[in-house]
Structures are given as C-alpha cells and as structure tokens.
N, C-alpha and C positions, 0 to 999 in steps of 0.2 A: 774421882768418879764414884758416885753413890749408886747402890743397887738394892732393890728390895729383895728380901729373903722370904720365900713363900713357905718354907718348912717351919712350922710353929715349934718343933721340938729342939731346934738348934739354939745354942746359947746366944748367938748373935741376933736371933730373931726377937729378943726382948726389946730392942730398939727398932723403930720403924725403918731405919736405914742403916746400912753397914758399909764400911769401906771395902774396896776390893781386896785389900791386904787381909782384913779379918775373914773374908769369905774364903780366900785361897788358903789361909792358915787352917781354917776349920776343915776344908776339904782334904788338904794334905794330911791332917792328923787323923782323919777317919779312914783313909785308904791304906792298905798294906803296901809295903814297898814293892816295886815291880820285880817280877821274877827275872833272874839272870842265871845263866848256866853255871857260873862260878860261885853262886851263893851256897853256903853250907851252914848248917846249924852250928852254934858255938861249940867248940871242942871237937868237931868233926871236920875231916878234910873233904873237899869237893871231889866229884867224880874225876875231874881232870887231874887233880893232885894224886889221887889214889892210883889211877891208871898209868900215870907217867912213871911210877916206880917199876911197872912191869912191861913197859914198852921196849921193843927192839930198837936198835939204832937206825938212823935214817937210811943207811946203806941197804937195809932189808926191805925197803918200801916196794921196789919194783918186783922182786921175787914173790913177796907175800901178796901183792896186788894181782899178779898173774895167777898165783895159786887160787886165790878166792874167785877171780873172774872165771877161770876155767871150770872150777867146781860148780859155780852157780849156773853157767851156761850149759854144761853137760847135764846137770840135774834137770834144769827146766826143759831143755830140748828133748832129752830122752823120755821124760815124763809125757810131754805133749805128743811126740811122735808115736810112742808106744800106745797111748790111749787112742789116737786116731786110727792106727793100724789094726789093733785087735779089740778095742773097746775095753770096758771094765769087766773082764772075765775073772773067774775064780783065782787063777794063778797070775793075775796082773802084776802084783808086787814082785814076785820072783822074776818074771820076764823083764820088768822094768829095771830091777837091780842088775840083772845080767847085761842089759843094754847100756846102763850107766857105767858099769865097770869097763866094758869094751870101749865106750866113747871116751871115758876119762883117760885111758891109756894114751889116746891120741890127742885129746884136748889140752892136756897139760903141756907137753912139749911144743905143740903148735902155738899155744898162747905165748910161750916164752920166745919163740922164733918170730912170730908175726907182730908182736906188740911194737917193736921198734919200726918195722916197715909201715904199719898203719899210722904210727905217730908221724912219720915223715910225710906220708901221703896226706894226712890231715893238715899238716903245716902248709901244704901247697894251696889248700882251699880256705884256710882260716888264718886271719892275721893274729900273730902271737904278740902279746904285749899287755900292759896294764890297761884295765878298763877305766 
C-alpha cells in the first residue's frame, strides 16, 4: 500500500510515495517510548522497586487499611461538621482539632470492628469473582 507524505521535512518525503513500513518506521523513531509506571532512568530503580524494600508484609494490609480509612473519615467528617456548626471562626482550628481527637478515639476501633461486617454485607449484594 502506498501513501503520500504531506510533510516536506521528513526523509521519506523525498520520493513522491512511501511504503507504509517506511512511514511507520519514521513515526516510531520520532516518538518517545510510551510512559509506564515501571520505567526508570538507567542506573535508578523504579518507585515500585524502591518502595518494596520498605513495605510491610501482607498480613498488615487490613490493620493499616483500617487505620488509614478511620483517619481519613474522622478528618473529613469532623472538619465538615465543625465548619457547618460554627463556621470559620477565629478558633476554628482548635475546635476542629478537639473534635477530631474525640472522633478518632471512636473511629479507629469502630473501623476495625465494622470492616468485616460491612464486607459480609457487601458480599450479599455484590457478586464476588473475576471480572
């Protein structure tokens, strides 16, 4: 299959027609390689390789997940509720911090307790398996 090249600066443009192989070779040589998450510069390790040295074992997944979830939820909910209740007053940050501390004392153990129950409840409504 022959195709006309409209760009006069390309090397294949010297001939009036160029094969599709010549065109694809020219295009692929001009483009940088596509980005992938595991690409690293020569001599450097990728983020995945660096972070795997410092990762906890898989048995810590659920406790760490519960810790992060409860922290994020307590943070967001107390921030929003404090802002709605008192507005952005001068001592907002101190009041919000106090509300966060109280909420977190309850949020962390509740997250550990309720995670398994909510997982079981979710399994009643959602089919579990490969997509």
